[in-house]
Z-matrix of the N, CA and C atoms (Angstrom, degrees):
N
C 1 1.445
C 2 1.519 1 108.01
N 3 1.312 2 115.62 1 131.38
C 4 1.452 3 119.26 2 -178.29
C 5 1.526 4 110.62 3 -76.85
N 6 1.314 5 115.03 4 167.18
C 7 1.457 6 120.10 5 -177.93
C 8 1.530 7 111.21 6 -64.58
N 9 1.320 8 117.24 7 -34.89
C 10 1.459 9 120.82 8 179.05
C 11 1.527 10 110.98 9 -66.35
N 12 1.329 11 117.29 10 -42.08
C 13 1.455 12 120.94 11 178.01
C 14 1.522 13 110.84 12 -62.98
N 15 1.302 14 115.65 13 -40.47
C 16 1.471 15 120.11 14 179.56
C 17 1.529 16 110.72 15 -64.96
N 18 1.338 17 116.89 16 -41.02
C 19 1.455 18 121.26 17 179.46
C 20 1.527 19 110.85 18 -65.62
N 21 1.320 20 116.46 19 -41.27
C 22 1.461 21 120.06 20 178.10
C 23 1.524 22 110.74 21 -64.91
N 24 1.318 23 117.89 22 -41.21
C 25 1.459 24 121.56 23 178.34
C 26 1.522 25 111.03 24 -61.83
N 27 1.322 26 117.24 25 -44.60
C 28 1.466 27 120.58 26 178.84
C 29 1.525 28 110.72 27 -64.52
N 30 1.333 29 117.10 28 -39.21
C 31 1.463 30 120.52 29 178.63
C 32 1.526 31 111.19 30 -64.18
N 33 1.324 32 116.87 31 -40.52
C 34 1.467 33 120.49 32 178.19
C 35 1.518 34 110.94 33 -65.34
N 36 1.327 35 117.20 34 -42.39
C 37 1.468 36 121.01 35 178.75
C 38 1.526 37 110.27 36 -62.33
N 39 1.326 38 117.27 37 -44.47
C 40 1.462 39 119.77 38 179.55
C 41 1.526 40 112.10 39 -66.39
N 42 1.325 41 116.78 40 -38.40
C 43 1.466 42 119.76 41 178.30
C 44 1.526 43 111.09 42 -65.37
N 45 1.314 44 117.03 43 -43.85
C 46 1.471 45 120.42 44 178.39
C 47 1.520 46 111.31 45 -64.60
N 48 1.319 47 116.86 46 -40.64
C 49 1.461 48 120.21 47 178.88
C 50 1.520 49 111.19 48 -65.28
N 51 1.327 50 117.45 49 -38.16
C 52 1.456 51 120.63 50 179.19
C 53 1.524 52 110.91 51 -68.17
N 54 1.327 53 117.34 52 -42.15
C 55 1.463 54 120.25 53 177.87
C 56 1.525 55 111.65 54 -64.57
N 57 1.315 56 116.75 55 -43.88
C 58 1.461 57 120.19 56 178.33
C 59 1.526 58 111.18 57 -64.69
N 60 1.319 59 116.75 58 -36.72
C 61 1.465 60 120.74 59 178.78
C 62 1.523 61 111.28 60 -67.30
N 63 1.330 62 116.29 61 -40.06
C 64 1.463 63 119.57 62 177.58
C 65 1.523 64 110.61 63 -64.23
N 66 1.329 65 116.86 64 -38.87
C 67 1.456 66 120.41 65 177.12
C 68 1.520 67 111.27 66 -64.98
N 69 1.310 68 117.28 67 -44.07
C 70 1.466 69 120.41 68 178.74
C 71 1.517 70 111.58 69 -65.13
N 72 1.317 71 116.78 70 -34.07
C 73 1.459 72 120.47 71 178.69
C 74 1.526 73 110.51 72 -66.38
N 75 1.329 74 116.52 73 -34.94
C 76 1.469 75 120.41 74 177.37
C 77 1.523 76 111.63 75 -72.90
N 78 1.322 77 117.51 76 -31.84
C 79 1.464 78 120.88 77 -176.60
C 80 1.522 79 113.38 78 -83.49
N 81 1.308 80 117.98 79 -22.47
C 82 1.459 81 121.31 80 -178.79
C 83 1.530 82 109.96 81 -103.59
N 84 1.316 83 117.16 82 153.48
C 85 1.468 84 119.56 83 -178.10
C 86 1.535 85 113.99 84 -72.28
N 87 1.328 86 118.42 85 -18.20
C 88 1.457 87 121.23 86 -179.52
C 89 1.526 88 108.50 87 -75.31
N 90 1.328 89 117.10 88 119.97
C 91 1.466 90 120.73 89 -173.38
C 92 1.521 91 110.04 90 -127.27
N 93 1.328 92 116.54 91 68.40
C 94 1.460 93 119.88 92 -179.35
C 95 1.522 94 110.27 93 -133.00
N 96 1.329 95 115.83 94 163.36
C 97 1.459 96 120.77 95 178.32
C 98 1.521 97 111.10 96 -66.41
N 99 1.317 98 116.61 97 -33.51
C 100 1.462 99 120.14 98 178.99
C 101 1.527 100 110.45 99 -65.14
N 102 1.324 101 116.76 100 -38.32
C 103 1.462 102 119.92 101 177.15
C 104 1.523 103 110.72 102 -65.58
N 105 1.332 104 116.90 103 -39.94
C 106 1.464 105 120.60 104 177.99
C 107 1.524 106 110.74 105 -61.91
N 108 1.310 107 116.76 106 -45.59
C 109 1.476 108 120.58 107 178.77
C 110 1.526 109 110.29 108 -63.68
N 111 1.308 110 117.04 109 -38.95
C 112 1.465 111 120.69 110 177.86
C 113 1.518 112 112.30 111 -62.74
N 114 1.334 113 116.45 112 -43.52
C 115 1.460 114 119.99 113 177.82
C 116 1.524 115 111.24 114 -65.82
N 117 1.322 116 117.53 115 -39.00
C 118 1.472 117 120.03 116 178.55
C 119 1.527 118 110.15 117 -62.57
N 120 1.309 119 117.42 118 -44.99
C 121 1.467 120 121.30 119 177.99
C 122 1.527 121 110.56 120 -60.98
N 123 1.323 122 116.54 121 -41.75
C 124 1.465 123 120.89 122 179.47
C 125 1.526 124 110.96 123 -61.67
N 126 1.328 125 117.49 124 -49.12
C 127 1.461 126 120.11 125 -176.92
C 128 1.529 127 112.49 126 -70.23
N 129 1.312 128 118.11 127 -33.47
C 130 1.469 129 120.16 128 174.97
C 131 1.530 130 109.54 129 -65.79
N 132 1.331 131 116.85 130 -40.24
C 133 1.461 132 120.16 131 178.37
C 134 1.527 133 111.25 132 -65.13
N 135 1.333 134 116.92 133 -33.87
C 136 1.464 135 119.93 134 177.83
C 137 1.529 136 111.42 135 -69.18
N 138 1.322 137 117.74 136 -29.72
C 139 1.460 138 121.24 137 -178.63
C 140 1.523 139 112.84 138 -96.16
N 141 1.307 140 118.10 139 0.23
C 142 1.458 141 121.41 140 -178.64
C 143 1.528 142 113.43 141 -59.04
N 144 1.330 143 119.77 142 -39.58
C 145 1.465 144 117.57 143 177.41
C 146 1.527 145 113.01 144 -59.99
N 147 1.316 146 117.70 145 -31.84
C 148 1.459 147 121.35 146 177.25
C 149 1.523 148 110.55 147 -61.27
N 150 1.310 149 117.08 148 -36.58
C 151 1.459 150 120.85 149 179.66
C 152 1.521 151 111.65 150 -67.24
N 153 1.327 152 116.85 151 -36.59
C 154 1.459 153 120.33 152 -177.85
C 155 1.521 154 112.39 153 -82.40
N 156 1.315 155 118.42 154 -29.61
C 157 1.455 156 122.11 155 -178.60
C 158 1.524 157 110.87 156 -69.87
N 159 1.326 158 117.80 157 -31.58
C 160 1.455 159 120.78 158 -176.91
C 161 1.526 160 112.59 159 -57.63
N 162 1.311 161 118.15 160 -33.58
C 163 1.459 162 119.78 161 -177.20
C 164 1.522 163 112.30 162 -74.53
N 165 1.319 164 118.02 163 -22.47
C 166 1.465 165 120.22 164 -179.23
C 167 1.519 166 109.85 165 -136.09
N 168 1.309 167 117.10 166 56.11
C 169 1.450 168 120.05 167 -173.76
C 170 1.529 169 113.52 168 -70.79
N 171 1.325 170 117.97 169 -21.83
C 172 1.453 171 119.14 170 -179.29
C 173 1.524 172 113.01 171 -99.89
N 174 1.310 173 118.19 172 -5.56
C 175 1.458 174 119.06 173 -175.63
C 176 1.525 175 112.39 174 -67.94
N 177 1.340 176 117.01 175 -31.75
C 178 1.461 177 118.59 176 -177.69
C 179 1.520 178 111.85 177 -75.27
N 180 1.331 179 118.44 178 -19.69
C 181 1.460 180 121.00 179 178.77
C 182 1.526 181 112.64 180 -111.26
N 183 1.303 182 118.32 181 10.50
C 184 1.461 183 121.09 182 -178.27
C 185 1.521 184 111.47 183 -63.55
N 186 1.322 185 117.72 184 -31.21
C 187 1.463 186 119.82 185 -178.77
C 188 1.526 187 111.55 186 -68.53
N 189 1.331 188 119.04 187 -23.40
C 190 1.455 189 120.53 188 177.49
C 191 1.529 190 110.96 189 -66.96
N 192 1.310 191 117.05 190 -40.57
C 193 1.459 192 121.51 191 177.28
C 194 1.523 193 111.02 192 -62.25
N 195 1.307 194 116.54 193 -37.56
C 196 1.455 195 120.72 194 -178.31
C 197 1.527 196 110.44 195 -63.68
N 198 1.357 197 116.46 196 -42.14
C 199 1.460 198 119.41 197 -179.13
C 200 1.531 199 111.87 198 -71.50
N 201 1.310 200 117.48 199 -35.12
C 202 1.449 201 120.49 200 -179.52
C 203 1.533 202 111.45 201 -69.44
N 204 1.313 203 117.82 202 -36.22
C 205 1.458 204 120.91 203 178.42
C 206 1.525 205 111.92 204 -69.08
N 207 1.330 206 116.53 205 -27.11
C 208 1.452 207 120.07 206 -178.47
C 209 1.516 208 113.82 207 -75.68
N 210 1.303 209 117.74 208 -13.29
C 211 1.461 210 119.98 209 -177.33
C 212 1.501 211 112.80 210 -76.35
């Protein structure tokens, strides 16, 4: 994955986390900047595996190719 793709992926994750955090801030009675930052951290942490999977997206299914070639 190139550096540009990685930057775009991180930007999308941060944008989604910010939008989800703003929605949660509207739905919950707690209305402070600290709560917003907490929700952003929570949603970024939930999407963190997506950031790591992108670099090795075929490694988890590589064994399927091995079995198919053996037939």
